[in-house]
C-alpha positions in Angstrom: 41.3 -41.9 27.9 43.6 -44.2 28.9 41.6 -47.0 31.2 43.5 -50.5 32.4 41.8 -53.0 33.7 44.6 -54.6 36.3 46.6 -52.8 38.8 49.5 -51.1 37.7 52.3 -51.5 40.0 54.1 -48.5 41.2 51.8 -45.8 40.0 48.5 -44.4 42.4 46.1 -43.2 39.2 45.5 -46.5 37.0 43.5 -43.9 34.8 44.3 -41.7 32.8 41.7 -38.9 32.0 42.0 -37.3 28.4 42.8 -33.8 29.3 39.5 -30.9 28.5 41.7 -28.3 27.2 42.8 -30.5 24.2 40.9 -30.5 21.0 42.1 -33.7 20.4 43.3 -37.5 22.4 44.2 -40.5 21.5 41.3 -42.7 23.2 42.3 -45.9 23.7 38.7 -47.4 25.2 37.1 -49.7 23.1 34.1 -51.5 23.3 35.2 -54.9 22.3 37.5 -55.0 25.3 40.9 -54.9 23.1 41.9 -52.3 25.5 42.0 -54.4 28.7 45.2 -55.9 26.9 47.2 -53.1 26.6 50.1 -52.0 29.3 50.1 -48.7 29.8 54.0 -47.0 29.9 55.2 -46.0 33.2 58.5 -45.2 32.8 59.1 -41.2 34.3 59.4 -38.7 31.7 61.5 -35.1 33.3 60.1 -32.0 30.9 62.8 -29.2 31.5 61.1 -25.9 31.9 63.0 -22.2 32.4 59.6 -20.0 34.1 60.7 -16.7 34.3 59.8 -16.1 37.6 59.4 -19.2 40.7 58.1 -18.0 43.2 54.0 -18.2 43.3 51.8 -15.4 45.9 49.6 -17.5 47.5 45.8 -15.6 47.7 43.8 -18.6 49.1 42.5 -17.9 52.6 43.0 -21.0 53.6 46.6 -21.6 53.8 48.9 -19.5 56.6 51.4 -19.2 54.3 52.3 -16.0 51.0 54.4 -17.5 49.2 55.7 -20.9 47.5 58.1 -22.4 45.6 57.4 -25.6 43.5 60.8 -26.9 42.2 58.8 -29.3 40.2 55.5 -29.8 38.8 54.1 -33.5 38.9 55.1 -35.8 41.2 56.1 -38.8 41.4 54.4 -40.1 44.8 51.4 -40.8 42.9 48.9 -39.5 45.7 45.7 -40.8 44.5 44.0 -38.0 46.2 46.3 -34.6 45.3 44.7 -32.2 44.5 47.3 -30.8 42.3 47.2 -33.1 40.0 44.3 -31.2 38.5 47.2 -28.3 37.8 49.0 -30.6 35.6 46.4 -30.1 33.1 47.3 -26.9 32.2 50.6 -28.4 30.9 49.1 -30.7 28.4 48.8 -33.9 30.5 46.4 -35.1 31.8 46.1 -35.2 35.7 46.0 -39.6 36.2 49.6 -40.9 35.4 50.9 -38.4 33.4 50.9 -36.5 36.8 53.1 -39.3 38.2 55.1 -39.9 35.2 55.9 -36.8 33.5 57.3 -34.6 35.2 58.0 -30.8 35.0 61.5 -29.7 36.4 62.2 -26.1 36.9 65.9 -25.9 36.5 66.7 -22.3 37.0 64.9 -22.2 40.2 67.4 -21.4 42.3 68.9 -18.6 40.3 65.4 -17.0 39.7 64.6 -17.4 43.9 68.4 -15.6 43.9 66.6 -12.7 41.8 63.2 -12.3 43.7 65.7 -12.3 47.3 68.0 -9.0 45.5 64.9 -7.6 44.7 64.8 -4.0 46.5 60.8 -4.1 47.4 61.5 -7.4 48.7 59.8 -8.1 52.2 61.1 -11.2 54.0 58.0 -13.6 55.1 57.9 -17.5 55.4 58.2 -19.3 51.9 56.7 -22.6 51.4 58.3 -25.1 49.8 56.6 -27.2 48.1 52.8 -26.6 48.1 51.8 -28.1 44.7 53.9 -30.9 44.6 56.5 -32.7 46.7 59.7 -30.5 46.7 61.6 -34.2 47.6 59.7 -36.6 45.6 62.1 -39.4 44.2 63.6 -37.2 41.5 64.9 -34.5 43.9 67.9 -37.2 45.0 69.4 -36.8 42.3 68.8 -33.2 40.6 69.0 -31.4 43.6 66.8 -28.1 42.7 65.7 -28.0 46.4 68.9 -28.6 48.1 70.0 -25.4 46.3 67.0 -23.3 46.5 68.0 -24.1 50.9 71.6 -22.9 50.3 70.1 -19.6 48.8 67.4 -18.4 51.1 70.6 -20.0 54.3 72.3 -17.4 52.4 70.1 -14.7 52.4 69.0 -15.7 56.3 65.3 -16.2 54.7 62.6 -18.3 56.4 61.0 -20.8 54.9 58.3 -23.3 55.9 59.2 -26.8 53.9 56.3 -29.8 53.9 57.2 -33.4 52.7 56.2 -37.4 52.7 59.5 -38.1 51.8 62.8 -39.4 54.0 65.1 -37.3 51.7 64.5 -34.6 53.3 66.9 -36.1 55.4 69.8 -35.3 53.2 69.7 -31.8 54.3 69.6 -31.9 58.0 72.8 -29.7 57.3 71.6 -27.2 55.7 67.9 -27.5 58.3 70.2 -26.9 61.7 71.8 -23.7 60.4 68.5 -21.8 59.2 66.9 -22.9 62.7 69.9 -22.1 64.7 68.6 -18.4 63.1 64.6 -19.7 63.8 64.4 -19.5 60.0 62.5 -23.1 59.1 59.2 -25.0 60.5 59.6 -28.3 58.8 56.1 -30.5 58.5 56.3 -34.2 57.8 52.6 -35.5 56.2 51.4 -38.9 57.4 48.0 -40.4 56.3 47.7 -44.0 57.9 49.6 -46.2 60.0 48.3 -49.4 57.9 50.7 -50.4 55.3 48.7 -51.9 52.6 46.7 -48.9 52.8 49.8 -46.6 52.3 51.4 -48.4 49.3 47.7 -48.2 47.3 47.0 -44.7 48.7 51.1 -43.2 48.4 52.7 -46.1 46.5 56.0 -44.1 46.1 56.1 -41.8 49.2 58.2 -43.4 52.8 56.9 -46.1 54.9 55.4 -44.6 57.5 57.6 -45.7 59.7 60.1 -43.9 58.1 58.2 -40.7 58.3 58.1 -41.4 61.8 61.7 -41.5 62.3 62.1 -38.7 60.2 60.3 -36.5 62.8 62.7 -38.1 65.6 65.2 -37.3 63.7 64.7 -33.7 63.0 62.9 -32.6 66.7 66.3 -34.1 68.4 68.0 -32.0 65.6 66.5 -29.1 66.8 64.2 -28.3 64.0 61.3 -27.2 64.5 58.8 -30.2 63.0 55.0 -31.1 63.4 52.8 -33.6 61.2 50.4 -32.8 58.6 47.3 -35.5 59.0 45.9 -34.4 56.0 43.9 -35.9 53.9 41.2 -37.6 56.8 38.9 -39.8 54.4 36.2 -40.7 55.6 35.9 -45.0 56.3 39.9 -45.0 55.4 41.4 -43.4 57.7 39.5 -41.2 59.8 39.9 -43.4 62.8 43.6 -42.6 63.0 43.3 -39.9 64.1 44.5 -40.6 68.2 46.8 -42.8 67.3 48.7 -40.5 64.9 49.0 -37.9 66.4 50.2 -39.0 69.9 53.0 -40.9 67.8 53.6 -38.2 66.7 54.5 -36.6 69.5 56.3 -39.5 71.3 58.9 -38.5 68.6 58.8 -35.2 69.3 56.1 -33.0 66.7 56.0 -30.1 68.1 51.9 -29.6 66.3 49.5 -31.4 63.9 47.3 -30.3 61.7 44.7 -31.8 59.6 42.4 -31.0 56.1 39.4 -33.3 54.9 39.8 -34.8 51.8 38.5 -32.7 48.4 38.6 -34.2 45.4 38.1 -31.3 42.6 37.8 -31.6 39.0 39.5 -34.8 37.2 40.8 -35.7 41.0 37.2 -37.4 42.3 37.4 -39.9 38.6 41.3 -41.1 39.2 40.0 -41.7 43.2 36.7 -43.4 42.5 38.1 -45.5 40.1 41.3 -46.4 42.2 39.4 -47.2 45.6 36.4 -49.5 43.3 39.5 -51.2 42.3 41.4 -51.5 45.1 38.5 -51.4 47.9 35.2 -53.0 46.1 34.1 -53.4 49.7 34.0 -50.0 51.3 34.6 -48.1 48.2 30.5 -47.1 47.8 30.4 -46.2 51.6 34.0 -44.1 51.6 32.4 -42.3 48.4 29.2 -41.3 50.2 30.8 -40.4 53.4 33.1 -37.5 51.2 30.1 -36.2 49.1 28.2 -36.0 52.6 30.9 -33.5 53.9 30.9 -31.6 51.0 27.3 -30.8 50.2 26.4 -33.6 48.4 29.4 -33.6 45.9 33.7 -35.0 45.4 34.0 -31.8 44.4 33.9 -28.5 46.7 35.9 -25.5 46.4 34.9 -22.8 48.8 37.0 -20.8 50.6 36.6 -21.6 54.8 34.9 -25.0 54.3 36.7 -26.7 51.3 39.4 -27.8 53.5 37.4 -29.2 56.9 34.2 -30.2 55.2 30.5 -29.9 56.5 27.7 -32.1 58.3 27.9 -34.3 60.8 30.7 -36.7 59.7 33.6 -33.8 59.1 32.5 -32.9 62.4 33.1 -35.4 63.8 37.1 -36.1 62.9 37.2 -32.2 63.7 36.3 -33.2 67.5 38.1 -36.5 67.5 41.4 -34.1 66.3 40.4 -31.5 69.1 40.8 -34.6 71.6 43.9 -35.3 70.2 45.9 -32.3 69.6 44.7 -31.3 73.4 45.1 -34.9 75.0 48.8 -35.4 73.1 50.3 -31.7 72.3 49.0 -29.2 75.0 52.3 -27.7 76.0 53.4 -27.6 72.3 53.3 -24.7 69.4 56.2 -23.9 66.7 58.3 -21.2 67.6 57.7 -17.9 66.0 59.8 -17.0 62.7 62.9 -14.8 62.7 62.1 -12.3 59.9 64.7 -9.3 61.3 67.7 -11.8 59.8 67.1 -11.6 56.3 70.5 -9.8 54.6 71.2 -9.7 51.5 74.9 -11.2 50.1 75.0 -8.0 48.1 74.4 -5.5 50.7 77.1 -6.8 52.8 79.4 -5.9 50.6 79.1 -3.2 49.3 79.0 -2.1 53.5 82.8 -2.9 53.2 83.4 0.4 51.1 81.4 2.6 53.2 
């Protein structure tokens, strides 16, 4: 395991756990303390992948969508709590620093999306971008793979949803407006805290909360259905902010709000525990104890129906706080239904010209 004593600026994870699927690993830990002098390589590396399929069939009963599309694997945002970290081990990398600095790029995502939508058996259902990592992470500014996918979905008049923490989404306002005109898009902006010190430590390369709220306002004024995701709620860190987060989002035009309770599966638990002891030593044990109390004594919970809401008194208080805030600030609002009848294949339209 790579482990460093000083906080690594611009990165969420402060350790790089060994990949459990690899038989051999380079261990930098040394009993004599020499590892403390090691300086980690924090430069981002790109790995270009050309998969055969791009749409992932989601079978979890805990999420409100059936299909997801991830243009990238790994995420420079570096959110310390991210459940997607564990997926990076399947690619031979670590769930720690590697998740943030070794990014897998799916260059042919738009091409594969066209292929999927051209399948005559395809039935239009909303596709979530991303679901496993942020489709508007910093690399998207240059690579524009997410924009290419939006162009495809607009051409096919296909419904989609987007979730992001990055103000880069406003670059694609032109496409989102056209999709919204046909009732084809929902956007969710994830907001976790109004405390910038906490945000910078917990989500180091994301847009500031001020910018995210500005994104909500801009999208709402442009006629694009937008809501917020308060996730994850971490007891002892940001749970008390729920009412204010909902209120500020509602002021800017959000139509809905949702939340998830923190769950730290697999190596994410070790990464988070090391991080909070390093950044917030005075409250680390309290936070960890409250998370465990909400997941039957463990940081880890994979049980459907419970894993994203928690259980016990702390989880109940979070749920109650959320319900009160939603009833107070969003009682008369809701996201519009998707238009599933607009879908059409350009190839079908061309064929009709010869009828």
